[in-house]
KOLDORO-826978 format. One record per residue (C-alpha): x, y, z. Coordinates in pm, whole numbers, plus 50000, padded with zeros to 5 digits. Layout:
XYZ...
END
This chain:
491842749492190491192752591823492252715191759490062703692057487142723191923487562707891579487922673691735484602678691950482952690391627484122659791438482922636791721479362653691697479262648091319480092610091381477472606191631475042622691408475882600691122475682570291325472242580191460471202585091107472492551690985470672534791275467272550491169467822545190813469082508590820465572493790905464052509390606466232486790398465322452290515462632427990577459062421590439457882445090723458852482190751461422475390999460142501891217459692489991580456052484991676456382507991966457572534491731454502529091514452392534091824453332570391824453792598991582456962600191389459412618391587461792646591483464712623691476462962599691232461972628991006465422645291016466862610690935464632606990633465212642190506468912639490530468982605190397466902617190082469842640789999471962610889893469632583089845466502599089720463152601289857461982571289643464162546789829462202553890145458662549389995458102510690008458972508590376457062538990487454082525890283454492492490485454802512890817451662531290750449752500590663451012482590986450172511691193446592510091038446262472991071447272474391434444752501491511447382526391605445942561491647448892575291473448382555991160447222590090968450842604591078452562574690918450362576090620451122613090544454772608090600454612579190332452682602690104455352631590142457942606990050456002593489738455292628689625458942642989655460282610789517458282614989204460542622588893459442656588759458792644388409456532615088532454632640088776454072665388463452872636788241450502624788507449252660488556448652667688185446582635088159444502644888455443872678988316442802664387962440542639288137438942665088355438462688388045439782719088244442632727887993442202764587843443942785787618445902805887891447692773787981451262763387822450852738787530454052720587623456412715087912460132708887880461542678088044463902682088330465992658988544465452652888904462402647289127459832670889295461972672589593464042698989427461252722989454461062720689852464312730290044465372708590320464222732390596460662734590444460692696790411461432693390772458692718390856455922701590661456732664490726456822673791114453342691291081450592664691060447862691791059449272707190756450062674890592446392663390629445152695890486447682694890197446952658690085443122660990134442972694089920445412684989653443652677089334445062656189023444602687388807446942708989047450332712888891452422695789175455712711689066454062747589085452272740289403455452730189581457462759389418454862784589542455002771789892458702774289876458752809389757456242820290033458242803190301461482818290187460142853690163457822853390443458782827790704457082841691008453942846890814454112812190664454342797991017450982816291107449082813290769450002779390642446312774190514446412807990338449742796790186448242764990066445172783089922447472806289720449562776189586446592754989469445022786589291448142801289152449642769389018448032775588668446792808088509443022813088491441012807388189440242838087942436482836388037437092841788425435702855988634433132861088353433282866187976431382897687950434392922587936437262924287707440742911987802441922948387747439972961888042440422931388261443452910588177442912873988312446062874188542446562864888888449092887189091452382870889202451802845489470454202859289725452772894089749449272879889742449892856990030451512887390217448732910690147445942890590297448162878890587449252912690681445622926090649444472898890874447372904991144446152940091133442722931891214441552946690873439762915990761436252908190864436952869590856439622858191079441702840190822443812819091059440442800591145439602791590775440812763190596442442764990262439312748890099437532780490183440492805590156440832797389782437582816789724439342846889878442642847789682441182843489337441322878989212442132894688854442592930888989445572949889139445642953389516444832990089486441482979889364440792960289673442172989089878439663011889729436792988489802437712983590160437833020790203434893030690008432203005290022430873003290380428962969890373430252942190611429522907390716426062914590822424962932690501427332922690218424402911290022423472948089974426592953889778425062937189478422242964889452424712992389495425162989289122422343006088934420802980788688421232994088341418052983588148419143005587841421992979187789419692950987797417132969087548420172975587315421462938787362424642954087495425792924887700429662932487691431042961787904431042991687696433073016087904436753025987871437793008888197436542983488437437512994788766435262990889066434763028489102433533030188742431163003388774429633019589090429473052288914428043041588590425963010788688425942978788480423862946788441423812914688647427252902388583428692936288673426612934388989427882899789089431552908888994431482940989200429802925289508432342893589501435442917589484434142938789760433952908289991437482895689898438902931389947437542928890321438822893290384435522874990300435572843590081433142849689799432012831789472430272844489163427582824388999426122821988658422782805488540419932804988303416392815288375413102821388185414182854188047417842847387988421172844688168421822858588508424642861988761424722865889134427152859789416427692841189744429722847890058430902833990385428972850990669429732860991045428702827591160430832810690903427862798590694427932802690307425032823990148424812813989777421872833389647422602870089678421062886889369419372855489257415672859389187413362830289277410512841089020412892837488744413232799188822416972799488758418442763188752421322753288981423972779588944427412775388816430672788988981434382785188905436442763389140439552784489131441662755189237440672735888902439142763888705436362739488620432802745088738431812735889109429002707489058425792707689234426752685089518430122703489586428282735689651426022718189893429062701490058430562734690086427542750490265427242721190502430892723190607430822687990741434372680290622435752695890946433992670291153436322643391328434022616091191434442628090855438152630390891438202594891020436202584490708438682599590486441552582390643439852548690606439322556390239443002565790186443952529890309441132512290114442672530189783446212519289907444902482589934443392484389583446762498389441448312466689581445482444289431444132433989777440332438389715439252420490027441242443590245440042475090048436352463390093436782462190446438522495690475435992512390254433082498090427434572513490755434772546390561431172547790465429962537590815431872566590965430292592690723428072584990446428602617890275432162608790173431852605289807435322589389758434532563190017431682551489814433462551589493436272533089636433822507389797432252501589445435702496989288436782471289573433382452589501433922451889123437502437589185436162409189402436412374289210434012361289124432072392789016428882396589226426402417489054423902414489336426522425889581427242457789368423342463689330423272462689711425992489189739424602509889489421202510889648422842520889977424672549389806421392560289639419702563189977422842580790122422752608889858419002612989832419322649189933421902655189677420092653189323422942651489097424522622789324421292604289337421082605188967424712595488926424422563589146420892555589029422272554288662424982530588763422342510788943420132508988626423272496788442423912467588680420182456988677420172457588316423302434688324421542412188543418682409488298416282429088530415012451688269411702459988446413442469388752415992490588555412942509888395411362513888725414352531888899414972553088584411392564388599411382569688967414182594388943412692613188651409512615988837411062627389161412682658689007410922665688702409052694188850411972712889031415142701188891414862705688505418552706688470418802669088552416472660688261418382686588035421682668788116420142635288054419132647787714422502661387643424142630387749421962610687512422912631587227426512632687299426582593987304424782592886970427452617986825430102594486945428592560886819426122566686528426192577286183424892612086078421382602485974420892584886315422342613186513420082636886340416952613786406417912610286779418392647986810414992654786666413412628186892414962643587204413992680287117410482670287043410272649887371412052671287625412542705787450409062719187435408822754087616412542749787730414782781387738418372790287760420042761987968418492737187705419842756187429423472757287578423472720787670421552703087405420922724687082424122744587040426652716387083424752693686837424612724586571428072730986604428892694886574427062693286254428922724386131432292711286209431472680685998430432704185701426782695885736425672731685712422122726585569421602699985850422872725386122420622753285994417702729185985418482717186346418522755986451415162761986293413432732586445414852743986794413412777786721410052764586673410262741486966411882761187258410482790487428411902819287203410482851387278410962881487041413622904087157414792881687433418472867887472417692833587346416362847887021419612867486968421712840187054419882817786798420192845686541423932847886610424512810686581422642809186261424762838386119428012820786245426962786086086426152804285745429402823385748431542790985836433172807486124434532785086397
END
């Protein structure tokens, strides 16, 4: 009986290997993918995925990439409804087959280009053999490759500045430690992975408390995942976390405190989804600290209970309220901005109707410019349009998801130097949803690659984009600036000037931040391209033209960077002159925050401190 049992097991192994060979052989021959058309007309089956995972053990994932890419393109070009499933299978193979060293080099370049590096990150990474597939077990590979919903969310969320090795490693750790919870809370696991892949910066969540009182450290990823998953499973969260996407859950898991702090808040602060905004005003405002210019937390600890007991300023109010929300399973974000009287902080949260409220504690009479909030996935600032996109939540719509898929294939055609096909796919993408920014950028790239170059066609696309984003000021400005450049390249200088002036007139009353940024960009360009005398002349012109009566935001973006630039060049007298001119031009009121900051920068420049 023992011999017969072994013979049966051997026969099963032979059959399995023949099946594996049958599935893998087509991936190694022919100009097409070798996968039968009838198979491309349905989602990749378990046998296909199992064969790929097992084959990758000996052949590596990279060997499957070319044929899976062709399979995805064939499915797309044949209008198969399962083209997305084949596309994500190709993307998994491409990711897992990427050598570790190549992946890290690419990631480091992306971080440098996006300017989101910070002192808490490692300064160098050791070379390692092998590919990224080493960071996902075969069991987890089977699970994610066979889950098109998770695959779609994973690749649509993953950013170039996410450390791919750490993202995969964190998913693996969560899967190994909490397999049942992972199955139920995959979006939560993904949110933890893209937030915890790199440490947070030293000025997060705000810079007005010392590192001794608030170490900028995230908790270990596995306990963090388990904490919120178990709270939700026990009905102790006010949002149902299984319903939320990772793109929103990342605003829940970004904490710099022990879980005990969250437990305290959940038990001792009664506010819920209907009245979470009130938690901001639970913290008594300390006017005495403002009068003493005491902007950094003066207490012996920075626990939530201490803040509630002693009171604080706006940054403490925003910090307290945002953490109370996270303790209750509510995604929140903290904002900082500049107003007439100085800097301010407030918070936003996802309410009971799954709508974002982003102005809790923001005072309209202070005319704050658009607030800045950290994106915990990148640790950069969320820009203007991204905040609007978050509040509108259109990315969950089927038409938007279809637009994204067309964009993916357009980008794939561009990588293969097929601009005509890329143009067609990108046009289909913008037609499906005009709010798809990536689609417009891909359409423009495809248009620019067409031979011969057609500036009129580029102008037409840019005018379409300007109209599509006319309710998103920063994007309208972005595409208008490109339109102005194309018009000038065509010799249409009068039209270019008209478009530039039209935009300035549209936003000069209620979007001063756009004109401030334009001034900052002009000075930054001068610092890169001109001699010192020209830089100073342009700074003075810009300051006299756009800086009269301006306040903190203008100082931050225009004045301080130029003064520090001069100081770094050893031009101390010129730096002090620029500061003095700014003091006489900006809206600097005695005793206010802007006066204090100018005085501090003056002393810093004189002392030669960096």
